C-alpha positions in Angstrom: 152.8 159.7 56.5 153.6 161.3 59.9 153.5 159.2 63.1 150.4 161.0 64.3 148.5 160.3 61.0 149.7 156.7 61.0 148.3 156.2 64.5 145.0 157.7 63.5 144.9 155.5 60.4 145.5 152.4 62.5 142.9 153.2 65.1 140.4 154.0 62.4 141.0 150.6 60.8 140.7 148.9 64.2 137.4 150.7 64.8 136.0 149.6 61.5 137.1 146.0 62.1 135.5 146.0 65.6 132.3 147.5 64.3 132.1 144.9 61.6 132.9 142.1 64.1 130.2 143.3 66.5 127.7 143.5 63.7 128.6 139.9 62.6 128.1 138.7 66.1 124.8 140.4 66.6 123.6 139.1 63.2 124.6 135.5 63.9 123.1 135.6 67.4 119.8 136.5 65.8 119.9 133.7 63.2 117.8 130.6 64.1 119.9 127.4 64.5 119.3 125.1 61.5 121.8 122.3 62.1 122.5 120.1 65.2 125.7 121.4 66.9 127.5 119.1 69.3 129.6 121.9 70.7 126.4 123.8 71.6 124.9 120.6 73.1 128.1 120.3 75.2 127.5 123.7 76.7 124.1 122.3 78.0 126.0 119.5 79.6 128.3 122.0 81.4 125.3 124.2 82.4 123.6 121.2 84.0 126.7 120.0 85.8 127.4 123.5 87.1 123.9 123.5 88.8 125.0 120.5 90.8 123.8 116.9 91.2 120.1 116.9 90.0 118.9 114.6 92.8 115.2 114.4 93.5 114.0 117.2 95.8 117.3 119.1 95.6 117.7 122.8 94.7 119.8 121.8 91.7 116.9 119.5 90.6 114.4 122.5 90.7 116.9 124.7 88.9 117.3 122.1 86.2 113.6 122.0 85.6 113.7 125.8 85.2 116.7 125.7 82.9 115.2 123.1 80.6 111.9 125.0 80.4 113.7 128.3 79.7 115.8 126.8 76.9 112.7 125.1 75.3 110.6 128.2 75.4 113.5 130.2 73.9 113.4 127.8 71.0 109.7 128.3 70.6 108.3 125.1 72.1 105.3 124.9 74.4 106.2 123.3 77.8 104.1 121.3 80.2 105.2 120.0 83.5 103.5 116.8 84.7 103.7 116.9 88.5 102.5 113.7 90.0 103.6 110.7 92.3 104.7 107.2 91.6 104.8 104.6 94.3 104.8 107.4 96.9 107.6 109.5 95.4 107.3 112.9 93.7 107.7 113.0 89.9 108.1 116.0 87.6 108.2 115.1 83.9 108.7 117.9 81.3 107.1 117.7 77.9 107.8 120.0 75.0 105.6 120.2 71.9 104.9 122.6 69.0 101.2 121.9 68.6 98.3 120.1 70.2 98.6 117.3 67.6 99.2 113.8 69.0 102.9 113.2 68.5 104.1 110.6 65.9 107.4 110.5 67.7 108.5 110.9 71.3 112.2 111.5 72.0 113.0 111.2 75.7 115.8 111.4 78.2 116.0 111.5 82.0 117.3 114.6 83.7 117.6 113.4 87.4 120.9 112.1 88.7 121.6 109.4 91.3 121.6 110.1 95.0 124.6 108.0 95.8 127.7 107.0 93.7 127.3 103.4 94.9 129.5 102.0 92.1 132.4 104.2 93.2 135.4 102.2 94.3 136.6 105.0 96.6 135.3 107.3 99.3 132.9 109.0 96.8 130.2 106.3 97.5 128.5 108.6 100.0 128.3 111.5 97.4 125.7 112.0 94.7 126.6 111.3 91.1 127.5 114.4 89.1 125.6 112.9 86.2 127.4 114.5 83.3 126.9 111.6 81.0 124.2 109.7 82.9 121.5 112.3 82.6 122.9 115.6 81.3 124.1 114.2 77.9 120.7 113.0 76.9 119.1 116.2 78.0 121.6 118.2 75.9 120.7 116.2 72.8 117.0 117.0 73.3 117.6 120.7 73.9 119.7 121.0 70.7 117.0 119.1 68.8 114.5 121.7 70.1 116.7 124.5 68.7 117.3 122.9 65.3 114.4 120.8 64.2 112.5 122.6 61.4 109.1 123.9 62.2 107.5 121.6 59.6 108.9 118.4 61.2 106.5 115.6 62.0 104.7 116.1 65.3 107.3 115.4 68.0 107.3 115.5 71.7 110.5 116.0 73.6 110.1 114.5 77.1 112.5 114.9 80.0 111.8 112.2 82.5 112.3 112.6 86.3 113.0 109.8 88.8 114.7 107.4 86.4 118.0 106.9 88.1 117.5 106.0 91.8 116.3 102.5 91.8 117.3 100.5 94.9 117.8 103.5 97.0 115.3 104.5 99.8 112.8 101.9 98.4 112.7 103.7 95.1 111.9 101.9 91.8 113.8 102.5 88.6 112.2 104.5 85.7 109.4 106.0 87.9 109.0 109.1 85.7 108.5 107.2 82.5 106.1 104.8 84.1 104.0 107.7 85.4 104.1 109.3 81.9 102.9 106.2 80.1 100.2 105.6 82.6 98.8 109.0 81.9 98.9 108.7 78.0 95.6 108.9 76.3 96.9 108.4 72.7 99.9 106.4 71.6 102.8 107.7 69.6 104.1 105.6 66.7 107.7 105.6 67.9 109.7 106.4 71.0 113.4 107.0 71.1 115.2 107.2 74.5 118.8 108.6 74.6 120.7 107.8 77.8 124.4 108.0 78.4 125.2 109.1 74.9 128.0 111.5 75.5 130.9 109.2 76.4 134.1 110.3 74.7 134.6 106.6 73.9 131.2 106.1 72.5 130.0 102.5 71.8 126.2 102.3 71.1 125.4 98.6 70.8 121.9 97.5 70.0 119.8 97.1 73.2 118.1 93.7 73.0 114.6 94.7 74.2 114.3 97.5 71.7 111.9 97.3 68.8 113.9 95.6 66.0 112.5 97.5 63.0 112.9 100.9 64.6 116.4 100.0 65.8 117.4 99.0 62.2 116.1 102.3 60.8 118.1 104.4 63.3 121.3 102.4 63.0 121.0 102.6 59.2 120.6 106.3 59.5 123.8 106.6 61.6 125.7 104.5 59.1 124.5 106.7 56.2 125.9 109.7 58.1 129.3 107.9 58.6 128.7 107.2 62.3 128.8 103.4 62.1 131.8 103.3 64.4 129.6 104.8 67.2 126.4 102.9 66.4 127.6 99.3 66.5 125.1 96.9 64.8 125.5 94.2 67.4 123.1 93.3 70.2 124.7 93.4 73.6 122.6 94.4 76.7 119.1 93.9 78.0 118.2 97.1 79.7 115.4 98.3 82.0 115.3 102.0 81.0 112.7 104.6 80.1 111.8 102.8 76.9 110.5 99.8 79.0 107.0 101.2 79.9 106.4 102.1 76.3 107.2 98.6 75.1 105.0 97.2 77.8 102.2 99.4 76.4 102.7 98.1 72.9 104.5 101.2 71.6 107.6 100.6 69.5 110.5 102.0 71.4 114.3 102.1 71.2 116.9 102.7 73.9 120.1 104.4 72.6 122.6 103.8 75.4 126.3 103.2 76.0 126.3 100.9 79.0 130.0 100.3 78.7 130.5 103.7 80.3 133.1 103.0 83.0 132.0 105.9 85.2 128.4 104.8 85.6 127.1 105.7 89.0 130.4 107.0 90.2 131.7 110.4 91.4 133.8 110.4 88.2 130.8 110.9 85.9 132.0 114.5 85.2 131.9 116.8 82.2 135.5 116.0 81.1 134.3 112.4 80.3 131.7 113.8 77.8 132.6 114.6 74.1 130.9 117.1 71.8 131.8 114.7 68.9 129.7 111.9 70.6 126.8 114.3 71.1 127.1 115.3 67.5 127.0 111.8 66.2 123.8 111.0 68.3 122.1 114.3 67.8 122.7 114.5 64.1 121.5 110.9 63.6 118.3 111.6 65.5 117.8 114.9 63.6 118.2 113.2 60.3 116.0 110.3 61.2 113.2 112.5 62.5 113.3 114.5 59.2 113.2 111.3 57.2 109.7 110.6 58.8 108.0 113.5 57.0 
């Protein structure tokens, strides 16, 4: 074979390979997601952190609302934004549903981040918290659930709470978004799961003491069945005031899935490099499987 023919042959093979690869990419981009993907959830963490600190009233906060709404609608969910006030402060909760049916299950996370890194030992105390784990990780789990839960799942609402994380600053209360949400409920779900700070690379999810015991046992058992018992530690440890609290006060079974041993809580070091796709996978896959088990 001459040099010229060899070159033509090589370029032809490369062209066929590229055409095949581009076709594969297009095909796969059109396929609906069917399994929870921690790597894809991690991209949602990066997207949120790139927008900046999602502090109440900020441009990044508004852009985050738009981002969450866009991703939910791309996944085929109907989005409602509850714009209200609680104790004189503005609240924007985001609810995603697939039907008008009252949800059996609510899965929630807060999307706001803290105005000041007041747990920072250094000069970062005057800066807002980046909120990669404390905020963005929970949101990413919900967004990936939206992409992957089958259309015939039990009725589920995915709720993104505002105004959770700024208690003690400027006369703000904690968990204002979830309090406003529960106050407006007309019908009660059967179960509520809150995911908060669930992306820590060194993930240790102890049982939160205030959470509904039966519901907690179900979820921790589901995690163990999937091989995630090293992440979901079946030992009570903390008493938390979190977005599950207003639901419990309203008589609704609720669980707080949270790693409160996170060393970068409310510091300027709560950045994306502290978050692990493996941790997001463990939490998201557990939630996915538990929701499917409720059919």
